[in-house]
Phi, psi and omega in degrees: 000131182273132177261145175246149179262120179265058181274091184277163177304325179296316179294323178297320179296318178295317179298318180296319180295329180278321186276321186298319179302338177301327177295329179291348180276351179296144180292142176300148176219155179197173181265128178280147177299156180289137178285327181228071180292164178304141180288130176229163179290156180300146176228155181293134179286125179294144174280129179213171182242156172222166179257133177215126179051042176081003182244150173273124184241127177274141178298334178302338177303331185256009179303142181092356178245154170284133182234149165239116176255115186237119177262129183230161168249137186287355176257000189274121179296321178295323178294321178297314179297322179295319179292323175297321179295318178296321177295321178298324181261020184304316182299319178295317178295318181294334177280348182264182174252027179277135172252123181257117179254108183259117185239134172291131180311150173302123184061023175052041178068020176091004181229152176292161178181177181287166178290164179295325179294317177294322178300310180296319180297325180282324189263316185210070187300333181295337182285340182297332181253004181278126183293347178276355183240138175233134179244142180190196181237133177292140172272169176300319180302313180293317180299319179295320182285322188252344183216059183295342179269359178061043174289153180262357180208094182212142176224156173238142173254123187241126182278176184293344176270008178071033178252131174285116182257341179211139168236129182204192181212171172053071179307335179294334181259330188250022183301334177303323177296318180294316179299316178299318179297317179298323183276347185291160180276009183281028177059000000 
């Protein structure tokens, strides 16, 4: 006896509604910035703005200081490990003149996620009150200037003369670069 399948369009719609949300359960993914990008000469850091505590802040506010501008996604495991590493090295950072600006990627790397403040509170709460750390959200302008490839874990080290001297990723793995930058004579 031959069976026929009575798979009607109505039934197809119900099946699609049940099956498609399963794709939404996949873990977010993105490309991490390169840990060792090709060496290039220093370039002037573009002035751009980010949002912090409800205010628009221009990077020019920090001119004359050594900066680390780090864009993260709050769902990114490497970013979580990086923030833990910075918290682990907090005393060293606090002894330096480095200002660490931790920014949630523009649109959080394309996936929903918690705020940067909740991310920091969960991963490294002591950094929220540390004067060497600033937390905020990247604007489109900043993301275009500092992360045109849309990496989910990338940082730049900017010297006091406003020159980008290093671009890298994964502070948990590359903290030696950050430490060397803090100790350098480039003010």
